N, C-alpha and C positions, 0 to 999 in steps of 0.2 A: 516813271514806270521802269522796273528793273528788266534787264535782259537775262533770262534764265541761263543762256549759254555761257555767261561770264562766271557762273558759280561752279567752283571745282566739284562740289558735291553733286551737282546735276550731271556733270561730265562723267564722274565715276558711276553714278546710277545708270546713266545711258549705256555706258560700256558694259556694266553688269547685265543689263537687259539683253544686249547683243550676245554676250557669252551664254546666258541661259537659253536663248533661242537656238544657239549653235549646239549646245549639249543635249537639248531635250530629245532629239532623235535617238539618243542612246537609251532612253527609257522605253520599256516594252510598249508596243503598239496598243495593247489592250488597256494601257493606263493613260492614253491620249486625252480622254474626256474627263479624267479625274485629276490626279496629281499634276500632270503636265499642264493642263489647262489652268489649274489653280495657281501653279508656280508662275506661269507666263503672265497671268492677270496681275498677280501681286508684284512681280518684278517691274512690270511696265507702269504700275501705279506710282512707284517711287519717283522717277523723273517727271512723270505727268503732273503729280501734285506739286512738285517743286516749281515747275513751269507755271501752273495755274496760280500758285501763291505769288509768283513774281508779277502777275498781272493784276493783283489786288492793290488797293490804294493805301492801306495802313500796315504798319509793322505787325500789329496784332493779327490781322487777317493773314498776312504772310506766315507768321509763326503758326497759326492754326493749320494751314496747309502743309507746313513742314512737319507738324505733329502727325498729320494723317500719313505723310510719306514715311515717317519713322515707324508708324504702326504697320504699314505695308512691308517695311524692311524686316520687322520682327516676323511677319508672316512668311516672308521668303526664307528667313533663317530656319524656321520650323519645317517648311517644305523641303529645303535642302537636306536637313537632318533626316527626314523621313526617306528621301530618295537615297541617301547614303546608307542608311540602316537596312534598306531593302536591296542593297548592292547594285543600284542603278548607275551611280555616278562616283565610283571609287576614285578614279584618277583626277577628277576635276574638283572634288569636294573641298579640299583644303584651301585652294585658291579662291573659290567662290565664297566660302564661309568667311575667309579673311576680308574679302571685298565688302560683303554685306555688313560685317562688324564695323569696318572702318566708316562706311556710309552712315551707320547708326550713330557713331560717335560724332561725326561731322554735323549731322542733323541736330543732335542734342546740343552741341556747342553753339550752333547758329541760333537755335531756339532760345537758349539762355541769353545770348547776346541781344536778341531782339526784345526779349521780355524783361530785361534787367531794369529798364527805366519805367516799366509799367506799374 
């Protein structure tokens, strides 16, 4: 069984989750149950799915959970763009967007490595 904490992509996704939780109070309170909630759910889904995949027995199952994490990363990317375009997270946007883009690349690379022999 794999230890999810040993994966660099999990650490980056975990740190991104923390950053999103820290910046979300900058978003207006009337958006708490819409965009903020959606962004928080999506961002925590990334490290959670990596961790769950690590608990699976096969490379194929692990790759499937990494794929789900990559989908959540795309969702985060979209939610960040929306928050930026609504002028909610101007100062933090570039760094957050760069982080999620890097996580997506890392996930895709790991998925390709796991599925190369399949």
